[in-house]
BALOBA-1460 file (C-alpha; in Angstrom, 3 decimals):
// residues 411
<rec num="1" residu="m" x="-56.658" y="74.347" z="7.050"/>
<rec num="2" residu="p" x="-55.349" y="77.853" z="7.881"/>
<rec num="3" residu="n" x="-54.431" y="80.106" z="4.949"/>
<rec num="4" residu="f" x="-50.949" y="80.413" z="6.392"/>
<rec num="5" residu="l" x="-50.349" y="76.666" z="5.972"/>
<rec num="6" residu="r" x="-51.989" y="76.557" z="2.544"/>
<rec num="7" residu="s" x="-49.398" y="79.075" z="1.403"/>
<rec num="8" residu="t" x="-46.614" y="76.960" z="2.861"/>
<rec num="9" residu="l" x="-47.838" y="73.755" z="1.237"/>
<rec num="10" residu="g" x="-48.344" y="75.544" z="-2.061"/>
<rec num="11" residu="i" x="-44.730" y="76.611" z="-2.058"/>
<rec num="12" residu="r" x="-43.572" y="73.109" z="-1.206"/>
<rec num="13" residu="r" x="-45.524" y="71.612" z="-4.091"/>
<rec num="14" residu="s" x="-43.916" y="73.800" z="-6.715"/>
<rec num="15" residu="a" x="-40.834" y="72.237" z="-8.288"/>
<rec num="16" residu="f" x="-38.974" y="75.532" z="-8.201"/>
<rec num="17" residu="g" x="-39.815" y="75.992" z="-4.539"/>
<rec num="18" residu="v" x="-38.527" y="72.529" z="-3.657"/>
<rec num="19" residu="l" x="-35.256" y="73.140" z="-5.480"/>
<rec num="20" residu="l" x="-34.917" y="76.510" z="-3.808"/>
<rec num="21" residu="l" x="-35.472" y="75.054" z="-0.354"/>
<rec num="22" residu="m" x="-32.924" y="72.272" z="-0.949"/>
<rec num="23" residu="k" x="-30.134" y="74.814" z="-1.355"/>
<rec num="24" residu="r" x="-28.268" y="75.376" z="1.890"/>
<rec num="25" residu="k" x="-28.371" y="79.031" z="2.951"/>
<rec num="26" residu="r" x="-26.178" y="80.994" z="5.308"/>
<rec num="27" residu="i" x="-28.520" y="82.496" z="7.906"/>
<rec num="28" residu="v" x="-27.664" y="84.983" z="10.645"/>
<rec num="29" residu="v" x="-30.082" y="85.291" z="13.561"/>
<rec num="30" residu="m" x="-29.643" y="88.557" z="15.473"/>
<rec num="31" residu="g" x="-31.219" y="89.306" z="18.820"/>
<rec num="32" residu="f" x="-30.613" y="89.917" z="22.511"/>
<rec num="33" residu="m" x="-30.646" y="86.629" z="24.424"/>
<rec num="34" residu="g" x="-27.112" y="87.293" z="25.661"/>
<rec num="35" residu="s" x="-27.716" y="90.827" z="26.875"/>
<rec num="36" residu="m" x="-31.170" y="89.937" z="28.298"/>
<rec num="37" residu="p" x="-30.643" y="86.278" z="29.286"/>
<rec num="38" residu="i" x="-34.036" y="85.493" z="30.800"/>
<rec num="39" residu="a" x="-35.783" y="82.261" z="29.933"/>
<rec num="40" residu="g" x="-38.624" y="83.579" z="27.793"/>
<rec num="41" residu="v" x="-36.242" y="85.658" z="25.673"/>
<rec num="42" residu="i" x="-33.811" y="82.757" z="25.306"/>
<rec num="43" residu="w" x="-36.475" y="80.328" z="24.083"/>
<rec num="44" residu="q" x="-37.838" y="82.898" z="21.642"/>
<rec num="45" residu="h" x="-34.431" y="83.125" z="19.944"/>
<rec num="46" residu="i" x="-33.509" y="79.437" z="20.233"/>
<rec num="47" residu="h" x="-36.572" y="78.477" z="18.218"/>
<rec num="48" residu="y" x="-35.246" y="80.565" z="15.309"/>
<rec num="49" residu="v" x="-31.744" y="79.102" z="15.533"/>
<rec num="50" residu="v" x="-32.825" y="75.466" z="15.888"/>
<rec num="51" residu="g" x="-35.662" y="75.818" z="13.365"/>
<rec num="52" residu="m" x="-33.348" y="77.203" z="10.689"/>
<rec num="53" residu="r" x="-30.782" y="74.476" z="11.390"/>
<rec num="54" residu="r" x="-33.464" y="71.801" z="10.970"/>
<rec num="55" residu="l" x="-34.246" y="73.253" z="7.561"/>
<rec num="56" residu="g" x="-30.659" y="72.382" z="6.683"/>
<rec num="57" residu="h" x="-29.208" y="75.880" z="6.737"/>
<rec num="58" residu="d" x="-25.855" y="77.072" z="8.055"/>
<rec num="59" residu="v" x="-27.010" y="79.179" z="11.025"/>
<rec num="60" residu="f" x="-25.166" y="81.731" z="13.167"/>
<rec num="61" residu="f" x="-26.341" y="83.746" z="16.153"/>
<rec num="62" residu="i" x="-24.833" y="87.219" z="16.465"/>
<rec num="63" residu="e" x="-25.483" y="89.799" z="19.143"/>
<rec num="64" residu="d" x="-23.998" y="93.086" z="18.002"/>
<rec num="65" residu="s" x="-25.224" y="95.995" z="20.071"/>
<rec num="66" residu="a" x="-24.398" y="99.272" z="21.784"/>
<rec num="67" residu="r" x="-26.837" y="98.359" z="24.584"/>
<rec num="68" residu="l" x="-25.289" y="97.383" z="27.906"/>
<rec num="69" residu="p" x="-26.036" y="93.773" z="28.945"/>
<rec num="70" residu="y" x="-28.103" y="92.721" z="31.968"/>
<rec num="71" residu="n" x="-26.893" y="90.129" z="34.452"/>
<rec num="72" residu="p" x="-29.950" y="88.445" z="36.048"/>
<rec num="73" residu="e" x="-27.848" y="86.919" z="38.828"/>
<rec num="74" residu="t" x="-26.550" y="90.263" z="40.118"/>
<rec num="75" residu="f" x="-29.478" y="92.367" z="38.787"/>
<rec num="76" residu="e" x="-26.933" y="94.758" z="37.267"/>
<rec num="77" residu="v" x="-26.557" y="96.466" z="33.919"/>
<rec num="78" residu="t" x="-22.851" y="97.017" z="33.241"/>
<rec num="79" residu="d" x="-20.395" y="97.144" z="30.345"/>
<rec num="80" residu="e" x="-19.018" y="93.702" z="31.273"/>
<rec num="81" residu="f" x="-20.163" y="90.919" z="28.979"/>
<rec num="82" residu="d" x="-18.625" y="87.828" z="30.607"/>
<rec num="83" residu="y" x="-22.042" y="86.568" z="31.751"/>
<rec num="84" residu="a" x="-23.587" y="87.142" z="28.319"/>
<rec num="85" residu="a" x="-20.740" y="85.255" z="26.668"/>
<rec num="86" residu="k" x="-21.046" y="82.390" z="29.161"/>
<rec num="87" residu="v" x="-24.763" y="82.045" z="28.466"/>
<rec num="88" residu="l" x="-24.300" y="82.096" z="24.686"/>
<rec num="89" residu="a" x="-21.478" y="79.537" z="24.841"/>
<rec num="90" residu="r" x="-23.679" y="77.203" z="26.908"/>
<rec num="91" residu="l" x="-26.624" y="77.598" z="24.552"/>
<rec num="92" residu="a" x="-24.363" y="76.914" z="21.562"/>
<rec num="93" residu="r" x="-23.227" y="73.638" z="23.133"/>
<rec num="94" residu="e" x="-26.721" y="72.523" z="24.116"/>
<rec num="95" residu="f" x="-28.466" y="73.496" z="20.869"/>
<rec num="96" residu="d" x="-25.712" y="72.627" z="18.398"/>
<rec num="97" residu="f" x="-24.424" y="75.940" z="17.077"/>
<rec num="98" residu="k" x="-20.990" y="75.712" z="18.681"/>
<rec num="99" residu="n" x="-18.417" y="78.014" z="17.027"/>
<rec num="100" residu="r" x="-21.294" y="79.787" z="15.286"/>
<rec num="101" residu="w" x="-22.064" y="82.567" z="17.727"/>
<rec num="102" residu="a" x="-20.683" y="85.954" z="18.679"/>
<rec num="103" residu="y" x="-21.227" y="88.749" z="21.156"/>
<rec num="104" residu="c" x="-19.976" y="92.087" z="19.856"/>
<rec num="105" residu="a" x="-19.704" y="94.941" z="22.400"/>
<rec num="106" residu="r" x="-20.225" y="98.030" z="20.250"/>
<rec num="107" residu="y" x="-20.320" y="100.143" z="23.388"/>
<rec num="108" residu="l" x="-16.617" y="99.560" z="24.208"/>
<rec num="109" residu="p" x="-13.517" y="101.011" z="22.503"/>
<rec num="110" residu="g" x="-12.099" y="98.671" z="19.883"/>
<rec num="111" residu="t" x="-15.396" y="96.743" z="19.640"/>
<rec num="112" residu="p" x="-14.269" y="93.604" z="21.534"/>
<rec num="113" residu="t" x="-16.065" y="90.316" z="20.875"/>
<rec num="114" residu="a" x="-16.638" y="86.887" z="22.391"/>
<rec num="115" residu="g" x="-17.157" y="83.795" z="20.280"/>
<rec num="116" residu="m" x="-16.251" y="84.789" z="16.737"/>
<rec num="117" residu="s" x="-13.911" y="87.635" z="15.852"/>
<rec num="118" residu="l" x="-15.050" y="90.984" z="14.490"/>
<rec num="119" residu="k" x="-13.399" y="90.067" z="11.191"/>
<rec num="120" residu="k" x="-15.532" y="86.903" z="10.969"/>
<rec num="121" residu="i" x="-18.680" y="88.851" z="11.918"/>
<rec num="122" residu="r" x="-18.061" y="91.371" z="9.151"/>
<rec num="123" residu="q" x="-17.528" y="88.564" z="6.651"/>
<rec num="124" residu="l" x="-20.808" y="86.948" z="7.712"/>
<rec num="125" residu="y" x="-22.678" y="90.200" z="7.143"/>
<rec num="126" residu="r" x="-21.287" y="90.318" z="3.610"/>
<rec num="127" residu="d" x="-21.983" y="86.662" z="2.814"/>
<rec num="128" residu="a" x="-25.276" y="85.931" z="4.588"/>
<rec num="129" residu="d" x="-28.268" y="84.971" z="2.455"/>
<rec num="130" residu="a" x="-30.538" y="86.358" z="5.181"/>
<rec num="131" residu="i" x="-30.088" y="88.273" z="8.442"/>
<rec num="132" residu="l" x="-33.060" y="88.013" z="10.800"/>
<rec num="133" residu="n" x="-33.576" y="91.055" z="13.027"/>
<rec num="134" residu="v" x="-35.580" y="89.175" z="15.666"/>
<rec num="135" residu="c" x="-37.957" y="91.437" z="17.638"/>
<rec num="136" residu="g" x="-36.698" y="94.376" z="15.553"/>
<rec num="137" residu="t" x="-34.238" y="95.458" z="18.252"/>
<rec num="138" residu="q" x="-31.011" y="95.446" z="16.239"/>
<rec num="139" residu="e" x="-29.331" y="98.836" z="15.796"/>
<rec num="140" residu="f" x="-27.663" y="99.474" z="12.455"/>
<rec num="141" residu="n" x="-23.945" y="100.074" z="12.049"/>
<rec num="142" residu="d" x="-21.694" y="100.434" z="9.017"/>
<rec num="143" residu="d" x="-20.616" y="96.787" z="9.182"/>
<rec num="144" residu="l" x="-24.190" y="95.461" z="9.165"/>
<rec num="145" residu="l" x="-25.437" y="97.838" z="6.477"/>
<rec num="146" residu="v" x="-23.287" y="96.170" z="3.809"/>
<rec num="147" residu="s" x="-26.139" y="93.616" z="3.658"/>
<rec num="148" residu="d" x="-29.327" y="94.154" z="1.676"/>
<rec num="149" residu="r" x="-30.888" y="90.976" z="3.107"/>
<rec num="150" residu="i" x="-31.932" y="92.086" z="6.573"/>
<rec num="151" residu="l" x="-35.413" y="90.862" z="7.560"/>
<rec num="152" residu="y" x="-37.381" y="92.693" z="10.247"/>
<rec num="153" residu="i" x="-39.287" y="90.335" z="12.579"/>
<rec num="154" residu="e" x="-41.763" y="92.343" z="14.647"/>
<rec num="155" residu="s" x="-42.983" y="90.648" z="17.813"/>
<rec num="156" residu="d" x="-44.871" y="93.659" z="19.233"/>
<rec num="157" residu="p" x="-47.332" y="94.910" z="16.604"/>
<rec num="158" residu="g" x="-48.956" y="98.319" z="16.814"/>
<rec num="159" residu="v" x="-46.264" y="100.735" z="17.981"/>
<rec num="160" residu="e" x="-44.209" y="100.946" z="14.792"/>
<rec num="161" residu="q" x="-47.308" y="101.261" z="12.617"/>
<rec num="162" residu="i" x="-48.528" y="104.141" z="14.791"/>
<rec num="163" residu="k" x="-45.121" y="105.835" z="14.630"/>
<rec num="164" residu="i" x="-45.240" y="105.650" z="10.832"/>
<rec num="165" residu="d" x="-48.728" y="107.158" z="10.824"/>
<rec num="166" residu="k" x="-47.453" y="109.946" z="13.101"/>
<rec num="167" residu="g" x="-44.575" y="110.612" z="10.697"/>
<rec num="168" residu="v" x="-41.677" y="109.636" z="12.988"/>
<rec num="169" residu="k" x="-38.778" y="110.018" z="10.567"/>
<rec num="170" residu="s" x="-36.315" y="107.775" z="12.430"/>
<rec num="171" residu="t" x="-38.801" y="104.869" z="12.402"/>
<rec num="172" residu="v" x="-39.551" y="105.287" z="8.693"/>
<rec num="173" residu="e" x="-35.845" y="105.394" z="7.789"/>
<rec num="174" residu="y" x="-35.007" y="102.409" z="9.994"/>
<rec num="175" residu="l" x="-37.738" y="100.172" z="8.605"/>
<rec num="176" residu="r" x="-36.937" y="101.073" z="4.990"/>
<rec num="177" residu="r" x="-33.448" y="99.659" z="5.396"/>
<rec num="178" residu="h" x="-34.899" y="96.134" z="5.642"/>
<rec num="179" residu="r" x="-35.474" y="93.828" z="2.710"/>
<rec num="180" residu="a" x="-38.833" y="92.695" z="4.131"/>
<rec num="181" residu="l" x="-41.000" y="93.447" z="7.157"/>
<rec num="182" residu="f" x="-42.645" y="90.596" z="9.058"/>
<rec num="183" residu="t" x="-45.049" y="90.925" z="11.986"/>
<rec num="184" residu="f" x="-46.788" y="88.720" z="14.548"/>
<rec num="185" residu="g" x="-49.798" y="90.989" z="14.036"/>
<rec num="186" residu="e" x="-51.515" y="88.893" z="11.399"/>
<rec num="187" residu="n" x="-54.416" y="91.336" z="11.062"/>
<rec num="188" residu="i" x="-52.151" y="94.234" z="10.080"/>
<rec num="189" residu="g" x="-53.066" y="95.285" z="6.565"/>
<rec num="190" residu="t" x="-56.622" y="93.962" z="6.900"/>
<rec num="191" residu="k" x="-59.831" y="95.897" z="7.544"/>
<rec num="192" residu="d" x="-59.669" y="94.817" z="11.197"/>
<rec num="193" residu="f" x="-56.506" y="96.805" z="11.946"/>
<rec num="194" residu="p" x="-57.284" y="100.545" z="12.146"/>
<rec num="195" residu="v" x="-53.835" y="102.105" z="11.612"/>
<rec num="196" residu="p" x="-52.962" y="103.214" z="8.027"/>
<rec num="197" residu="l" x="-49.854" y="101.553" z="6.579"/>
<rec num="198" residu="h" x="-48.639" y="104.381" z="4.283"/>
<rec num="199" residu="g" x="-47.271" y="102.033" z="1.645"/>
<rec num="200" residu="f" x="-45.325" y="99.764" z="3.997"/>
<rec num="201" residu="k" x="-45.897" y="96.081" z="3.272"/>
<rec num="202" residu="w" x="-46.185" y="93.973" z="6.393"/>
<rec num="203" residu="l" x="-45.981" y="90.208" z="5.913"/>
<rec num="204" residu="p" x="-47.718" y="88.012" z="8.509"/>
<rec num="205" residu="t" x="-45.619" y="85.536" z="10.409"/>
<rec num="206" residu="r" x="-45.891" y="83.540" z="13.617"/>
<rec num="207" residu="q" x="-43.805" y="82.621" z="16.607"/>
<rec num="208" residu="p" x="-41.764" y="79.589" z="15.558"/>
<rec num="209" residu="v" x="-41.811" y="76.804" z="18.149"/>
<rec num="210" residu="v" x="-39.653" y="73.679" z="17.926"/>
<rec num="211" residu="t" x="-42.472" y="71.560" z="19.260"/>
<rec num="212" residu="d" x="-40.528" y="68.414" z="20.153"/>
<rec num="213" residu="l" x="-38.404" y="70.444" z="22.602"/>
<rec num="214" residu="w" x="-41.597" y="70.911" z="24.653"/>
<rec num="215" residu="k" x="-43.304" y="67.565" z="24.181"/>
<rec num="216" residu="t" x="-43.814" y="65.558" z="27.352"/>
<rec num="217" residu="a" x="-45.446" y="62.214" z="28.067"/>
<rec num="218" residu="r" x="-46.051" y="63.340" z="31.639"/>
<rec num="219" residu="s" x="-49.656" y="64.168" z="32.475"/>
<rec num="220" residu="p" x="-50.255" y="67.070" z="34.845"/>
<rec num="221" residu="s" x="-50.750" y="66.050" z="38.476"/>
<rec num="222" residu="r" x="-54.097" y="66.323" z="40.227"/>
<rec num="223" residu="a" x="-52.775" y="69.418" z="41.996"/>
<rec num="224" residu="a" x="-51.777" y="71.160" z="38.747"/>
<rec num="225" residu="v" x="-53.454" y="74.477" z="37.960"/>
<rec num="226" residu="f" x="-53.645" y="76.950" z="35.093"/>
<rec num="227" residu="t" x="-50.491" y="79.082" z="35.214"/>
<rec num="228" residu="t" x="-48.751" y="81.867" z="33.348"/>
<rec num="229" residu="v" x="-45.527" y="83.876" z="33.482"/>
<rec num="230" residu="a" x="-45.666" y="87.660" z="33.249"/>
<rec num="231" residu="n" x="-43.513" y="90.747" z="33.744"/>
<rec num="232" residu="w" x="-45.740" y="93.100" z="35.726"/>
<rec num="233" residu="s" x="-43.762" y="96.329" z="35.359"/>
<rec num="234" residu="t" x="-43.600" y="97.047" z="31.629"/>
<rec num="235" residu="s" x="-46.060" y="99.922" z="31.217"/>
<rec num="236" residu="g" x="-44.352" y="103.062" z="29.988"/>
<rec num="237" residu="l" x="-41.672" y="101.313" z="27.940"/>
<rec num="238" residu="k" x="-43.648" y="101.314" z="24.700"/>
<rec num="239" residu="d" x="-46.867" y="103.101" z="25.640"/>
<rec num="240" residu="i" x="-48.042" y="105.266" z="22.771"/>
<rec num="241" residu="t" x="-50.799" y="107.797" z="22.105"/>
<rec num="242" residu="w" x="-52.658" y="107.674" z="18.798"/>
<rec num="243" residu="r" x="-55.611" y="109.830" z="17.763"/>
<rec num="244" residu="g" x="-56.178" y="111.023" z="21.309"/>
<rec num="245" residu="k" x="-56.111" y="107.590" z="22.945"/>
<rec num="246" residu="k" x="-53.291" y="105.991" z="24.928"/>
<rec num="247" residu="y" x="-52.367" y="102.386" z="24.193"/>
<rec num="248" residu="l" x="-50.417" y="100.545" z="26.894"/>
<rec num="249" residu="w" x="-47.569" y="98.102" z="26.361"/>
<rec num="250" residu="s" x="-48.487" y="96.183" z="29.474"/>
<rec num="251" residu="k" x="-50.589" y="93.255" z="30.624"/>
<rec num="252" residu="s" x="-51.137" y="94.657" z="34.107"/>
<rec num="253" residu="r" x="-54.324" y="96.576" z="33.277"/>
<rec num="254" residu="e" x="-55.813" y="93.557" z="31.510"/>
<rec num="255" residu="f" x="-54.997" y="91.250" z="34.430"/>
<rec num="256" residu="l" x="-56.716" y="93.705" z="36.762"/>
<rec num="257" residu="r" x="-59.763" y="93.773" z="34.474"/>
<rec num="258" residu="f" x="-60.011" y="89.979" z="34.791"/>
<rec num="259" residu="i" x="-58.797" y="89.690" z="38.378"/>
<rec num="260" residu="s" x="-61.955" y="87.794" z="39.406"/>
<rec num="261" residu="a" x="-61.503" y="85.147" z="36.697"/>
<rec num="262" residu="p" x="-60.475" y="82.361" z="39.142"/>
<rec num="263" residu="k" x="-63.577" y="82.950" z="41.271"/>
<rec num="264" residu="e" x="-65.780" y="83.086" z="38.186"/>
<rec num="265" residu="a" x="-64.282" y="79.827" z="36.876"/>
<rec num="266" residu="g" x="-64.131" y="78.047" z="40.244"/>
<rec num="267" residu="e" x="-60.414" y="77.346" z="39.778"/>
<rec num="268" residu="t" x="-57.115" y="78.447" z="41.249"/>
<rec num="269" residu="f" x="-54.942" y="80.328" z="38.751"/>
<rec num="270" residu="e" x="-51.233" y="80.825" z="39.339"/>
<rec num="271" residu="m" x="-49.061" y="83.648" z="38.006"/>
<rec num="272" residu="a" x="-45.272" y="83.792" z="38.188"/>
<rec num="273" residu="t" x="-44.730" y="87.527" z="38.289"/>
<rec num="274" residu="n" x="-43.050" y="90.397" z="40.098"/>
<rec num="275" residu="i" x="-45.860" y="92.387" z="41.740"/>
<rec num="276" residu="d" x="-44.212" y="94.458" z="44.486"/>
<rec num="277" residu="d" x="-47.243" y="96.398" z="45.723"/>
<rec num="278" residu="t" x="-48.679" y="94.646" z="48.781"/>
<rec num="279" residu="k" x="-52.249" y="95.851" z="48.231"/>
<rec num="280" residu="t" x="-52.259" y="94.636" z="44.629"/>
<rec num="281" residu="r" x="-50.886" y="91.237" z="45.629"/>
<rec num="282" residu="r" x="-53.515" y="90.884" z="48.346"/>
<rec num="283" residu="k" x="-56.274" y="91.753" z="45.884"/>
<rec num="284" residu="f" x="-55.135" y="89.002" z="43.524"/>
<rec num="285" residu="e" x="-54.902" y="86.450" z="46.334"/>
<rec num="286" residu="q" x="-58.392" y="87.344" z="47.569"/>
<rec num="287" residu="n" x="-59.717" y="86.572" z="44.086"/>
<rec num="288" residu="g" x="-58.274" y="83.065" z="43.891"/>
<rec num="289" residu="w" x="-54.828" y="83.742" z="42.436"/>
<rec num="290" residu="r" x="-51.669" y="82.074" z="43.639"/>
<rec num="291" residu="l" x="-48.633" y="84.277" z="43.064"/>
<rec num="292" residu="t" x="-45.126" y="82.872" z="42.811"/>
<rec num="293" residu="s" x="-41.717" y="84.346" z="42.161"/>
<rec num="294" residu="p" x="-40.431" y="84.151" z="38.565"/>
<rec num="295" residu="l" x="-36.789" y="84.781" z="39.524"/>
<rec num="296" residu="q" x="-35.433" y="81.230" z="39.596"/>
<rec num="297" residu="m" x="-37.095" y="80.118" z="36.366"/>
<rec num="298" residu="s" x="-36.104" y="83.377" z="34.683"/>
<rec num="299" residu="v" x="-32.409" y="82.472" z="34.897"/>
<rec num="300" residu="d" x="-32.889" y="78.742" z="34.219"/>
<rec num="301" residu="y" x="-34.548" y="78.081" z="30.869"/>
<rec num="302" residu="w" x="-34.912" y="74.348" z="31.586"/>
<rec num="303" residu="l" x="-36.728" y="75.140" z="34.839"/>
<rec num="304" residu="y" x="-38.956" y="77.523" z="32.846"/>
<rec num="305" residu="r" x="-39.800" y="74.669" z="30.477"/>
<rec num="306" residu="d" x="-40.482" y="72.342" z="33.412"/>
<rec num="307" residu="y" x="-42.866" y="74.910" z="34.941"/>
<rec num="308" residu="i" x="-44.893" y="74.978" z="31.734"/>
<rec num="309" residu="q" x="-44.886" y="71.182" z="31.392"/>
<rec num="310" residu="r" x="-46.070" y="70.749" z="35.011"/>
<rec num="311" residu="s" x="-48.989" y="73.117" z="34.483"/>
<rec num="312" residu="k" x="-52.561" y="72.092" z="33.769"/>
<rec num="313" residu="g" x="-52.670" y="74.742" z="31.069"/>
<rec num="314" residu="e" x="-52.269" y="78.479" z="30.667"/>
<rec num="315" residu="f" x="-54.652" y="81.279" z="31.527"/>
<rec num="316" residu="t" x="-53.362" y="84.667" z="30.442"/>
<rec num="317" residu="v" x="-54.276" y="88.052" z="29.036"/>
<rec num="318" residu="a" x="-52.736" y="90.125" z="26.230"/>
<rec num="319" residu="k" x="-51.244" y="93.599" z="26.292"/>
<rec num="320" residu="d" x="-53.672" y="96.472" z="25.916"/>
<rec num="321" residu="q" x="-52.203" y="97.503" z="22.550"/>
<rec num="322" residu="y" x="-52.683" y="94.063" z="21.017"/>
<rec num="323" residu="v" x="-56.289" y="93.817" z="22.192"/>
<rec num="324" residu="r" x="-57.646" y="97.276" z="21.362"/>
<rec num="325" residu="l" x="-55.917" y="97.482" z="17.970"/>
<rec num="326" residu="d" x="-57.193" y="93.985" z="17.035"/>
<rec num="327" residu="t" x="-53.703" y="93.018" z="15.848"/>
<rec num="328" residu="g" x="-54.126" y="89.246" z="15.668"/>
<rec num="329" residu="w" x="-51.044" y="88.850" z="17.890"/>
<rec num="330" residu="f" x="-50.354" y="85.616" z="19.783"/>
<rec num="331" residu="s" x="-47.819" y="84.841" z="22.518"/>
<rec num="332" residu="d" x="-44.704" y="82.756" z="21.832"/>
<rec num="333" residu="r" x="-44.911" y="81.499" z="25.436"/>
<rec num="334" residu="s" x="-48.502" y="80.335" z="24.837"/>
<rec num="335" residu="g" x="-47.187" y="78.472" z="21.795"/>
<rec num="336" residu="c" x="-44.839" y="76.608" z="24.146"/>
<rec num="337" residu="y" x="-47.748" y="75.625" z="26.422"/>
<rec num="338" residu="l" x="-49.570" y="74.260" z="23.373"/>
<rec num="339" residu="a" x="-46.502" y="72.307" z="22.253"/>
<rec num="340" residu="a" x="-46.342" y="70.719" z="25.710"/>
<rec num="341" residu="g" x="-49.945" y="69.572" z="25.272"/>
<rec num="342" residu="r" x="-51.226" y="72.128" z="27.759"/>
<rec num="343" residu="p" x="-54.479" y="73.878" z="26.734"/>
<rec num="344" residu="v" x="-54.398" y="77.664" z="26.559"/>
<rec num="345" residu="i" x="-57.112" y="80.156" z="27.523"/>
<rec num="346" residu="t" x="-56.048" y="83.589" z="26.349"/>
<rec num="347" residu="q" x="-57.532" y="86.992" z="25.662"/>
<rec num="348" residu="e" x="-58.844" y="87.596" z="22.160"/>
<rec num="349" residu="t" x="-56.700" y="89.850" z="19.958"/>
<rec num="350" residu="g" x="-58.306" y="88.801" z="16.691"/>
<rec num="351" residu="f" x="-56.081" y="85.715" z="16.309"/>
<rec num="352" residu="t" x="-59.069" y="83.368" z="16.078"/>
<rec num="353" residu="k" x="-59.750" y="84.783" z="12.618"/>
<rec num="354" residu="n" x="-56.714" y="82.718" z="11.620"/>
<rec num="355" residu="y" x="-56.563" y="79.719" z="13.977"/>
<rec num="356" residu="g" x="-57.718" y="78.316" z="17.323"/>
<rec num="357" residu="g" x="-60.906" y="79.022" z="19.242"/>
<rec num="358" residu="k" x="-62.427" y="75.541" z="19.363"/>
<rec num="359" residu="k" x="-60.277" y="72.883" z="21.059"/>
<rec num="360" residu="g" x="-56.977" y="73.195" z="22.889"/>
<rec num="361" residu="l" x="-56.727" y="76.940" z="22.287"/>
<rec num="362" residu="l" x="-59.681" y="79.005" z="23.520"/>
<rec num="363" residu="s" x="-60.111" y="82.773" z="23.600"/>
<rec num="364" residu="f" x="-62.164" y="85.141" z="25.728"/>
<rec num="365" residu="r" x="-63.375" y="88.730" z="25.892"/>
<rec num="366" residu="t" x="-65.536" y="88.415" z="29.036"/>
<rec num="367" residu="l" x="-65.396" y="86.730" z="32.441"/>
<rec num="368" residu="e" x="-68.258" y="84.476" z="31.394"/>
<rec num="369" residu="e" x="-66.191" y="83.232" z="28.460"/>
<rec num="370" residu="v" x="-63.286" y="82.453" z="30.812"/>
<rec num="371" residu="a" x="-65.543" y="80.306" z="32.971"/>
<rec num="372" residu="d" x="-66.970" y="78.564" z="29.922"/>
<rec num="373" residu="a" x="-63.491" y="77.802" z="28.566"/>
<rec num="374" residu="v" x="-62.395" y="76.257" z="31.876"/>
<rec num="375" residu="k" x="-65.585" y="74.181" z="31.983"/>
<rec num="376" residu="r" x="-65.038" y="72.904" z="28.427"/>
<rec num="377" residu="i" x="-61.439" y="71.920" z="29.127"/>
<rec num="378" residu="n" x="-62.288" y="70.187" z="32.408"/>
<rec num="379" residu="a" x="-65.091" y="68.240" z="30.721"/>
<rec num="380" residu="d" x="-62.588" y="66.453" z="28.443"/>
<rec num="381" residu="y" x="-59.038" y="67.394" z="29.372"/>
<rec num="382" residu="a" x="-57.421" y="64.639" z="27.289"/>
<rec num="383" residu="k" x="-59.170" y="65.890" z="24.129"/>
<rec num="384" residu="h" x="-58.088" y="69.484" z="24.700"/>
<rec num="385" residu="s" x="-54.537" y="68.394" z="25.550"/>
<rec num="386" residu="r" x="-54.221" y="66.496" z="22.256"/>
<rec num="387" residu="a" x="-55.794" y="69.417" z="20.403"/>
<rec num="388" residu="a" x="-53.318" y="71.844" z="21.992"/>
<rec num="389" residu="r" x="-50.431" y="69.763" z="20.693"/>
<rec num="390" residu="d" x="-52.044" y="69.571" z="17.254"/>
<rec num="391" residu="v" x="-52.450" y="73.362" z="17.092"/>
<rec num="392" residu="a" x="-48.772" y="73.818" z="17.968"/>
<rec num="393" residu="r" x="-47.642" y="71.454" z="15.217"/>
<rec num="394" residu="e" x="-50.041" y="72.743" z="12.579"/>
<rec num="395" residu="v" x="-49.718" y="76.476" z="13.279"/>
<rec num="396" residu="f" x="-46.399" y="77.200" z="15.014"/>
<rec num="397" residu="e" x="-43.964" y="74.451" z="13.995"/>
<rec num="398" residu="a" x="-40.643" y="76.260" z="13.498"/>
<rec num="399" residu="e" x="-39.645" y="74.613" z="10.233"/>
<rec num="400" residu="s" x="-42.910" y="75.507" z="8.496"/>
<rec num="401" residu="v" x="-42.995" y="79.059" z="9.874"/>
<rec num="402" residu="l" x="-39.370" y="79.829" z="8.983"/>
<rec num="403" residu="e" x="-39.508" y="78.185" z="5.577"/>
<rec num="404" residu="l" x="-42.316" y="80.552" z="4.690"/>
<rec num="405" residu="v" x="-40.394" y="83.575" z="6.032"/>
<rec num="406" residu="l" x="-37.462" y="82.866" z="3.728"/>
<rec num="407" residu="n" x="-39.648" y="82.251" z="0.722"/>
<rec num="408" residu="r" x="-41.796" y="85.335" z="1.228"/>
<rec num="409" residu="a" x="-38.615" y="87.388" z="1.522"/>
<rec num="410" residu="g" x="-37.338" y="85.931" z="-1.732"/>
<rec num="411" residu="i" x="-34.356" y="84.256" z="-0.069"/>
């Protein structure tokens, strides 16, 4: 049993812990699924909202930002937030947090809102037992800083730790305003992660997945292939140089390193991505890749789920930073594949020190290991499909993951 789950079960067995967990808490989830309403981002946040509700807590989603929202239907970034509000209202109806959401446009005079009023938002900040800063993207303002219960949830390990080591004052001050710091990089703070922490305490956490939202009795068709979804053009956004070496916040270089993986494995792999360069697309296709547009599923989160459920499994790589810094990071999207009973073959980041690596969830560092993983899955697909589902429930189940977050933060 993973150490992560032993900790969870240990807390549950203590009488004090049980009494603590029985008390209904007021939880605010903060993020950006309204201003960046693409399917992967939406599911990442919904798992926090639904998971906390299933623990019995009173849960609110608040988006309170000076960033301009993106409309994926018009491909525009503007100061209008009608589309963001429409998306959040629909999500609230479908996932049962109606009347418990708000979009606050800090970038406009008078700070207009949709959903709840600014007065209600301010009251929530004062009263909340915990405020989750999901993905660590929330800017601080005077209203929010009345709370001393803001929890930082880092989904992209490596960059902030390097900034601290480089003495970036704004990063140090920002992180110190949180009650606790959580990271998907489970190897941070261990001998495997090379960046000094300078006294900051990083608590390991995982991507919560509400597994029954992904469960399907449908077996993949004979024509199903290993798939993945990826944003090709991210390099430069969070690239960082540390001790003379550049670390990329992009999967593109890793995909190119393993471009011959389909040929090596004797399988067709499919990637839903936005590669515009004709030569690059042709190179992938010549190596056994099938490329498809991600646009439709990006704006329809149910279609995104259906794409994963119709897949044979996932083959994917990790971002350069996660791999070379040995962070122990794992993808929330891959967790959704597992929950759907779809085996995952993914690039090693050090996560197998904590879970996976045998059945259902296989890792690789070389092309030969990709081929071997495909062979093992094809030899007994039903076994690996069941194992994938088991890994999702045992490692990523939202209620267990989020229960431990609150307890480790002393909430």
